[in-house]
TIMI-2910 file (N, C-alpha, C, CB; in pm, 1 decimal, decimal comma, always signed):
<rs>
+----------+----------+----------+----------+----------+----------+----------+----------+----------+----------+----------+----------+------+
!      n_x !      n_y !      n_z !     ca_x !     ca_y !     ca_z !      c_x !      c_y !      c_z !     cb_x !     cb_y !     cb_z ! resn !
+----------+----------+----------+----------+----------+----------+----------+----------+----------+----------+----------+----------+------+
!  -1880,6 !  +2702,2 !  -2811,4 !  -1898,7 !  +2526,5 !  -2850,2 !  -1984,3 !  +2458,9 !  -2794,5 !  -1790,4 !  +2438,0 !  -2821,9 !  Met !
!  -2108,7 !  +2491,4 !  -2829,7 !  -2233,0 !  +2399,3 !  -2780,9 !  -2274,4 !  +2251,2 !  -2779,7 !  -2322,9 !  +2438,1 !  -2838,9 !  Asp !
!  -2182,9 !  +2216,3 !  -2937,3 !  -2224,9 !  +2102,3 !  -2934,5 !  -2090,6 !  +2025,1 !  -2958,7 !  -2338,6 !  +2082,9 !  -3027,8 !  Arg !
!  -2056,7 !  +1884,1 !  -2926,9 !  -1961,5 !  +1807,5 !  -2906,6 !  -1939,4 !  +1773,4 !  -3057,3 !  -1990,6 !  +1696,2 !  -2804,4 !  Leu !
!  -1829,2 !  +1793,0 !  -3118,9 !  -1780,2 !  +1777,6 !  -3267,2 !  -1706,1 !  +1617,5 !  -3254,0 !  -1653,0 !  +1923,2 !  -3319,4 !  Asp !
!  -1783,0 !  +1540,9 !  -3307,6 !  -1762,4 !  +1395,0 !  -3299,2 !  -1617,4 !  +1357,7 !  -3348,8 !  -1873,1 !  +1319,3 !  -3386,3 !  Pro !
!  -1577,9 !  +1475,0 !  -3471,0 !  -1474,4 !  +1441,6 !  -3546,4 !  -1310,4 !  +1519,7 !  -3448,3 !  -1519,4 !  +1511,6 !  -3721,2 !  Asp !
!  -1325,2 !  +1562,0 !  -3375,2 !  -1284,3 !  +1645,1 !  -3252,4 !  -1152,9 !  +1525,2 !  -3199,9 !  -1443,4 !  +1675,6 !  -3118,9 !  Leu !
!  -1038,5 !  +1533,4 !  -3239,5 !   -966,5 !  +1408,0 !  -3146,5 !   -896,9 !  +1499,2 !  -3070,9 !   -858,6 !  +1281,3 !  -3223,7 !  Arg !
!   -892,2 !  +1447,3 !  -2967,8 !   -799,5 !  +1498,9 !  -2847,1 !   -653,1 !  +1424,6 !  -2819,0 !   -886,7 !  +1480,5 !  -2709,5 !  Ile !
!   -537,9 !  +1465,7 !  -2837,4 !   -438,3 !  +1385,4 !  -2822,6 !   -357,5 !  +1410,0 !  -2669,5 !   -351,6 !  +1408,3 !  -2949,0 !  Asp !
!   -388,4 !  +1334,3 !  -2554,7 !   -371,7 !  +1343,5 !  -2433,6 !   -242,1 !  +1287,9 !  -2416,6 !   -472,4 !  +1288,9 !  -2361,7 !  Ile !
!   -176,9 !  +1227,9 !  -2489,0 !    -24,0 !  +1163,0 !  -2460,3 !    +61,1 !  +1261,3 !  -2406,1 !    +53,8 !  +1107,0 !  -2593,3 !  Arg !
!    +57,7 !  +1384,5 !  -2472,0 !   +175,5 !  +1493,4 !  -2396,0 !   +133,3 !  +1559,8 !  -2259,1 !   +207,8 !  +1632,0 !  -2499,3 !  Gly !
!    +28,7 !  +1564,7 !  -2222,9 !    -40,5 !  +1591,8 !  -2095,9 !    -17,5 !  +1502,2 !  -2020,8 !   -170,4 !  +1608,2 !  -2096,8 !  Arg !
!    -44,9 !  +1384,0 !  -2063,1 !    -29,0 !  +1235,9 !  -1936,4 !   +182,2 !  +1249,4 !  -1942,4 !   -129,4 !   +988,0 !  -2044,6 !  Val !
!   +246,3 !  +1268,4 !  -2020,0 !   +392,6 !  +1266,6 !  -1991,3 !   +431,2 !  +1348,5 !  -1933,3 !   +469,1 !  +1264,4 !  -2076,6 !  Arg !
!   +360,5 !  +1494,6 !  -1936,5 !   +436,3 !  +1635,4 !  -1880,6 !   +358,8 !  +1562,6 !  -1728,6 !   +372,8 !  +1847,1 !  -1962,5 !  Asp !
!   +255,9 !  +1547,0 !  -1706,9 !   +219,3 !  +1500,8 !  -1586,2 !   +311,4 !  +1406,4 !  -1479,3 !   +111,2 !  +1438,1 !  -1620,4 !  His !
!   +366,4 !  +1282,5 !  -1540,0 !   +457,7 !  +1192,9 !  -1500,8 !   +580,1 !  +1264,7 !  -1495,6 !   +462,5 !  +1078,1 !  -1583,3 !  Gly !
!   +621,4 !  +1382,2 !  -1573,0 !   +746,9 !  +1464,7 !  -1558,6 !   +737,3 !  +1538,9 !  -1403,2 !   +755,0 !  +1585,8 !  -1693,4 !  Ala !
!   +627,6 !  +1610,3 !  -1410,3 !   +586,0 !  +1678,1 !  -1290,2 !   +591,4 !  +1602,9 !  -1155,8 !   +453,6 !  +1720,7 !  -1310,7 !  Arg !
!   +514,0 !  +1499,8 !  -1164,1 !   +518,6 !  +1374,0 !  -1043,9 !   +664,2 !  +1329,3 !  -1003,8 !   +440,6 !  +1225,8 !  -1102,9 !  Gln !
!   +738,5 !  +1305,9 !  -1106,8 !   +874,3 !  +1266,7 !  -1092,4 !   +988,0 !  +1348,9 !  -1039,6 !   +909,0 !  +1232,3 !  -1203,8 !  Leu !
!   +927,0 !  +1490,6 !  -1080,5 !  +1013,3 !  +1570,3 !  -1025,0 !   +982,5 !  +1622,9 !   -883,0 !  +1029,9 !  +1668,6 !  -1111,1 !  Ala !
!   +862,3 !  +1621,2 !   -840,1 !   +784,0 !  +1629,0 !   -689,4 !   +856,4 !  +1514,6 !   -613,3 !   +596,4 !  +1597,0 !   -693,8 !  Ile !
!   +858,7 !  +1357,2 !   -659,5 !   +910,4 !  +1294,6 !   -568,1 !  +1097,5 !  +1294,9 !   -568,9 !   +838,4 !  +1158,9 !   -584,0 !  Ala !
!  +1149,9 !  +1340,1 !   -656,7 !  +1264,6 !  +1378,0 !   -628,0 !  +1302,1 !  +1483,1 !   -529,0 !  +1305,3 !  +1402,5 !   -727,4 !  Arg !
!  +1214,2 !  +1575,3 !   -541,9 !  +1243,4 !  +1698,9 !   -447,5 !  +1186,1 !  +1653,9 !   -298,6 !  +1159,0 !  +1850,2 !   -508,0 !  Leu !
!  +1088,9 !  +1574,2 !   -274,7 !  +1045,3 !  +1562,0 !   -154,0 !  +1144,1 !  +1409,9 !   -117,0 !   +862,8 !  +1558,4 !   -151,0 !  Ser !
!  +1242,3 !  +1365,2 !   -164,9 !  +1327,4 !  +1255,6 !   -119,2 !  +1448,6 !  +1295,9 !    -26,0 !  +1380,6 !  +1185,6 !   -241,2 !  Ala !
!  +1455,6 !  +1196,2 !    +48,2 !  +1570,3 !  +1238,6 !   +115,1 !  +1724,9 !  +1241,4 !    +49,6 !  +1569,1 !  +1157,1 !   +224,7 !  Pro !
!  +1789,0 !  +1333,5 !    +70,0 !  +1944,3 !  +1329,9 !     -4,5 !  +1999,9 !  +1197,3 !     +2,2 !  +2060,2 !  +1429,8 !    +68,5 !  Gln !
!  +2002,1 !  +1144,1 !   +109,4 !  +2034,0 !  +1003,9 !   +121,0 !  +1947,6 !   +931,3 !   +114,3 !  +2088,5 !   +968,2 !   +215,4 !  Asp !
!  +1865,1 !   +891,1 !    -19,0 !  +1769,0 !   +812,7 !    -30,2 !  +1779,4 !   +658,7 !    -14,3 !  +1726,0 !   +843,1 !   -136,2 !  Trp !
!  +1932,1 !   +626,2 !    -82,4 !  +1936,2 !   +495,2 !    -68,3 !  +1947,5 !   +492,7 !    +73,5 !  +2040,3 !   +424,6 !   -145,6 !  Gln !
!  +2021,4 !   +499,2 !   +159,8 !  +2037,0 !   +481,9 !   +290,1 !  +1909,6 !   +465,5 !   +352,2 !  +2108,4 !   +583,3 !   +344,8 !  Gly !
!  +1828,8 !   +583,6 !   +294,4 !  +1693,3 !   +557,8 !   +424,6 !  +1644,3 !   +459,8 !   +366,5 !  +1559,7 !   +679,2 !   +460,0 !  Ala !
!  +1646,4 !   +399,5 !   +239,4 !  +1568,6 !   +309,9 !   +208,5 !  +1608,5 !   +168,0 !   +246,2 !  +1548,1 !   +325,9 !    +85,5 !  Leu !
!  +1751,3 !   +188,4 !   +267,6 !  +1803,6 !    +29,8 !   +305,1 !  +1785,8 !    +14,1 !   +450,3 !  +1973,5 !     -3,6 !   +269,3 !  Arg !
!  +1752,9 !   +153,6 !   +521,7 !  +1737,4 !   +131,8 !   +679,5 !  +1573,0 !   +105,3 !   +690,6 !  +1794,7 !   +283,9 !   +781,7 !  Arg !
!  +1506,0 !   +128,0 !   +626,7 !  +1374,1 !   +121,6 !   +625,8 !  +1339,2 !    -49,7 !   +577,6 !  +1317,2 !   +247,5 !   +520,9 !  Ala !
!  +1419,5 !    -90,6 !   +488,0 !  +1405,5 !   -234,8 !   +457,4 !  +1433,1 !   -330,2 !   +566,7 !  +1491,4 !   -269,1 !   +349,9 !  Leu !
!  +1570,4 !   -262,6 !   +635,6 !  +1632,0 !   -370,2 !   +758,3 !  +1536,6 !   -331,8 !   +853,7 !  +1805,8 !   -349,7 !   +822,5 !  Ala !
!  +1460,5 !   -250,5 !   +896,1 !  +1358,9 !   -235,3 !  +1005,9 !  +1223,5 !   -338,9 !   +978,9 !  +1310,6 !    -68,0 !  +1009,6 !  Glu !
!  +1200,3 !   -340,6 !   +849,0 !  +1093,2 !   -427,5 !   +814,5 !  +1107,0 !   -540,0 !   +811,4 !  +1046,1 !   -411,4 !   +719,3 !  Glu !
!  +1261,7 !   -600,6 !   +796,5 !  +1300,1 !   -752,6 !   +781,9 !  +1332,5 !   -788,0 !   +901,4 !  +1413,4 !   -790,4 !   +688,4 !  Arg !
!  +1317,3 !   -686,4 !  +1040,6 !  +1385,1 !   -732,2 !  +1166,4 !  +1295,5 !   -816,6 !  +1224,7 !  +1425,8 !   -623,8 !  +1263,4 !  Arg !
!  +1322,7 !   -913,9 !  +1271,4 !  +1244,5 !  -1034,2 !  +1354,3 !  +1157,8 !   -968,9 !  +1473,4 !  +1361,9 !  -1150,2 !  +1427,6 !  Pro !
!  +1051,8 !  -1001,5 !  +1491,9 !   +971,0 !   -940,8 !  +1620,1 !   +911,8 !  -1059,7 !  +1652,3 !   +856,8 !   -812,9 !  +1598,6 !  Arg !
!   +907,5 !  -1030,5 !  +1800,5 !   +831,2 !  -1143,8 !  +1885,5 !   +684,6 !  -1160,6 !  +1802,9 !   +804,1 !  -1089,6 !  +2067,7 !  Pro !
!   +669,8 !  -1270,3 !  +1856,4 !   +544,0 !  -1350,6 !  +1785,4 !   +397,1 !  -1257,5 !  +1803,3 !   +521,9 !  -1520,4 !  +1872,4 !  Met !
!   +395,1 !  -1208,7 !  +1905,8 !   +299,8 !  -1106,6 !  +1869,8 !   +282,1 !   -979,3 !  +1957,2 !   +176,5 !  -1169,7 !  +1862,2 !  Phe !
!   +361,4 !   -900,8 !  +1849,0 !   +422,5 !   -774,6 !  +1884,5 !   +309,9 !   -651,7 !  +1944,3 !   +499,7 !   -724,8 !  +1745,7 !  Ala !
!   +179,5 !   -666,6 !  +1906,7 !    +65,8 !   -611,0 !  +1950,6 !    -23,3 !   -663,0 !  +1981,9 !    +25,9 !   -549,1 !  +1895,3 !  Ser !
!   -127,9 !   -576,3 !  +2057,9 !   -220,1 !   -618,2 !  +2125,9 !   -318,7 !   -651,5 !  +2010,1 !   -260,6 !   -522,6 !  +2233,2 !  Ser !
!   -353,0 !   -590,5 !  +1911,3 !   -432,8 !   -616,8 !  +1794,7 !   -408,3 !   -770,7 !  +1768,0 !   -390,8 !   -519,4 !  +1667,5 !  Ser !
!   -272,4 !   -808,6 !  +1762,7 !   -257,0 !   -959,1 !  +1683,8 !   -271,9 !  -1037,8 !  +1768,9 !   -129,4 !  -1001,3 !  +1613,2 !  Glu !
!   -284,1 !  -1006,0 !  +1904,5 !   -327,8 !  -1126,6 !  +2021,0 !   -483,2 !  -1148,6 !  +2015,3 !   -287,6 !  -1076,1 !  +2193,8 !  Val !
!   -527,7 !  -1012,6 !  +2004,1 !   -669,1 !  -1012,0 !  +1961,5 !   -759,9 !  -1104,4 !  +1868,6 !   -677,1 !   -907,6 !  +1911,2 !  Arg !
!   -679,8 !  -1089,7 !  +1732,6 !   -697,1 !  -1141,6 !  +1628,2 !   -684,8 !  -1307,3 !  +1642,5 !   -608,6 !  -1075,4 !  +1540,8 !  Leu !
!   -593,3 !  -1332,8 !  +1692,7 !   -536,4 !  -1481,0 !  +1737,3 !   -646,1 !  -1553,4 !  +1832,2 !   -381,6 !  -1466,0 !  +1830,0 !  Phe !
!   -680,1 !  -1489,1 !  +1927,0 !   -783,2 !  -1526,1 !  +2035,7 !   -951,5 !  -1544,1 !  +1948,4 !   -781,0 !  -1378,1 !  +2170,0 !  Leu !
!   -977,4 !  -1440,7 !  +1863,5 !  -1103,1 !  -1413,3 !  +1819,7 !  -1118,5 !  -1554,9 !  +1695,5 !  -1110,2 !  -1234,0 !  +1755,8 !  Glu !
!  -1011,8 !  -1557,1 !  +1643,1 !   -971,7 !  -1675,9 !  +1535,8 !   -983,9 !  -1812,9 !  +1608,5 !   -806,3 !  -1660,0 !  +1476,1 !  Ser !
!   -908,0 !  -1813,5 !  +1721,4 !   -905,2 !  -1963,3 !  +1786,5 !  -1047,6 !  -1991,8 !  +1817,0 !   -810,9 !  -1978,5 !  +1931,7 !  Phe !
!  -1156,4 !  -1900,5 !  +1896,0 !  -1267,9 !  -1885,3 !  +1955,4 !  -1357,7 !  -1952,9 !  +1843,0 !  -1296,1 !  -1736,0 !  +1997,9 !  Ala !
!  -1331,8 !  -1899,4 !  +1717,3 !  -1432,6 !  -1931,1 !  +1607,8 !  -1415,7 !  -2107,3 !  +1574,1 !  -1392,8 !  -1823,3 !  +1457,1 !  Val !
!  -1295,4 !  -2087,3 !  +1573,7 !  -1230,1 !  -2245,5 !  +1552,7 !  -1264,5 !  -2347,1 !  +1622,8 !  -1097,5 !  -2257,9 !  +1573,3 !  Phe !
!  -1255,1 !  -2303,6 !  +1768,2 !  -1306,5 !  -2404,4 !  +1868,7 !  -1465,0 !  -2419,4 !  +1864,1 !  -1261,5 !  -2359,3 !  +2017,0 !  Phe !
!  -1532,9 !  -2306,5 !  +1853,5 !  -1657,5 !  -2320,3 !  +1835,5 !  -1711,2 !  -2408,7 !  +1720,0 !  -1699,0 !  -2202,1 !  +1827,7 !  Thr !
!  -1656,7 !  -2376,5 !  +1607,6 !  -1705,5 !  -2466,4 !  +1464,3 !  -1674,9 !  -2606,6 !  +1499,7 !  -1614,2 !  -2426,2 !  +1307,7 !  Ala !
!  -1558,9 !  -2653,1 !  +1573,0 !  -1514,2 !  -2758,7 !  +1595,1 !  -1607,9 !  -2819,2 !  +1719,2 !  -1369,6 !  -2741,6 !  +1614,1 !  Thr !
!  -1664,0 !  -2760,4 !  +1794,3 !  -1750,8 !  -2840,8 !  +1912,4 !  -1879,5 !  -2869,5 !  +1824,1 !  -1791,6 !  -2737,8 !  +2073,1 !  Met !
!  -1936,9 !  -2760,3 !  +1736,6 !  -2038,4 !  -2810,3 !  +1678,1 !  -2025,8 !  -2878,8 !  +1591,0 !  -2105,0 !  -2745,9 !  +1647,9 !  Met !
!  -1929,3 !  -2916,9 !  +1528,8 !  -1894,0 !  -3049,7 !  +1424,2 !  -1887,7 !  -3180,0 !  +1481,2 !  -1753,9 !  -3039,2 !  +1355,8 !  Phe !
!  -1819,9 !  -3206,9 !  +1605,5 !  -1848,6 !  -3295,9 !  +1723,5 !  -1988,3 !  -3319,5 !  +1766,7 !  -1783,2 !  -3244,8 !  +1835,6 !  Leu !
!  -2046,5 !  -3219,7 !  +1784,2 !  -2178,4 !  -3239,1 !  +1801,6 !  -2284,7 !  -3338,8 !  +1755,0 !  -2211,2 !  -3149,7 !  +1772,2 !  Leu !
+----------+----------+----------+----------+----------+----------+----------+----------+----------+----------+----------+----------+------+
</rs>
């Protein structure tokens, strides 16, 4: 088949449907047996209150943002 036939129609819906079914099967096989409990624990951990600055990167981001704000304010006031 050297040339592309413009009248040739390829129906990919079946292939997409089969791919989705394979992805679902893989997701089900890799999920923990107690997936609802695992999901609840992960959500509870995510919603757990944390200290204001839990990591050093957050402190650095705050200090850099404050420095930019302070510099801009001083330049405006001058």
